[in-house]
N, C-alpha and C positions, 0 to 999 in steps of 0.2 A: 484953680482948671488951668489941666494939664494939655501940654502938647506931643503927642508922639505918633513916632513913625512905624507905620505895618509892611510888611514881606505880606503879598500878597503870590503865594507860590507858583499859583494854577495860573496865569495870567504873570508873572513874573515880573512886573513895576511894585513901587512905593507910592504910598501916599500919607498924606497925614491929615488926620483924626481929631476935633475937639472931643477933647473928656474935660466935663463939669462935674466934681464929687457936691452935688449938696449936700448937707447934712441937720439935725435936729430932731427936738421930740418928734414936731410933727407936720417935716418936712415930704414926707410921705401919709396925708388928709387923701380919702379917695377922690373927690377935685384935679389931685396934684398926680395923681399914678399915672395917670396915662399921656405924662408928655416923658416919663424913663424910659430909654432902651434895657436897665439894668436895678433889681431895688432888693440891698441888700440892708440886714439886720441885725443890729450885735443886739440882742437883747443880756444887756448885766446883770452880774445875777444882784437880791440885795443887799444883800452883806460889805459888796463891792463895793455899790451903791453910796453906801452908809458909808462907809466908810473914805470914800473920797470926801466927797458932805464934807465932815470933821474936818479933813482937812485944810478946808477954804473957804465954810463960810463959820461968822458967828454963833451962837448960842441962839441968837432972837432968834436968824435966819437957817436956823438947821430947825425948828419948831415949825417953823415954816411948812417947809419941804415937808414934814411929821406930817403934819399934821391940813395943812390942805396939797401942796403940790405933789406931789407925789401917790395922794389917792386919787386923782384928778389923772395923771398920765396912767396911773393905772388902765381906771376906768375908760378913760380913751381909747387903746392900745387894746380893752377886750369891745368897749362899742366899735371899734375900724375894724378890726379882726389884723390886724397890724400883721403879726406874727404869718398870716397867711395870705398875705400878698406876695409877701417876700421871695426873690428867685436866690436870692445865696442868707440862707440863716446862719450867724455863729453866739451859738448861745454863751458869752463872755465871764 
């Protein structure tokens, strides 16, 4: 949670508004999207994803990611049109 001050130049006063950052593979599920003011998708390239996984996971876990979790995540993104719902999209 980040709280920051914003100056509204036209009115000349400051107000504080709360900013909540919700992240995760399933945080933009279609049932949740209506609750967000701004939706940002960071799309990591498969080779970057794999390199990051290799640095932190065991061999057995890597195999599970490759054989199960990555294909499920890709199918989820496709089925829910995840990339199309973003207000901001960043390929990474």
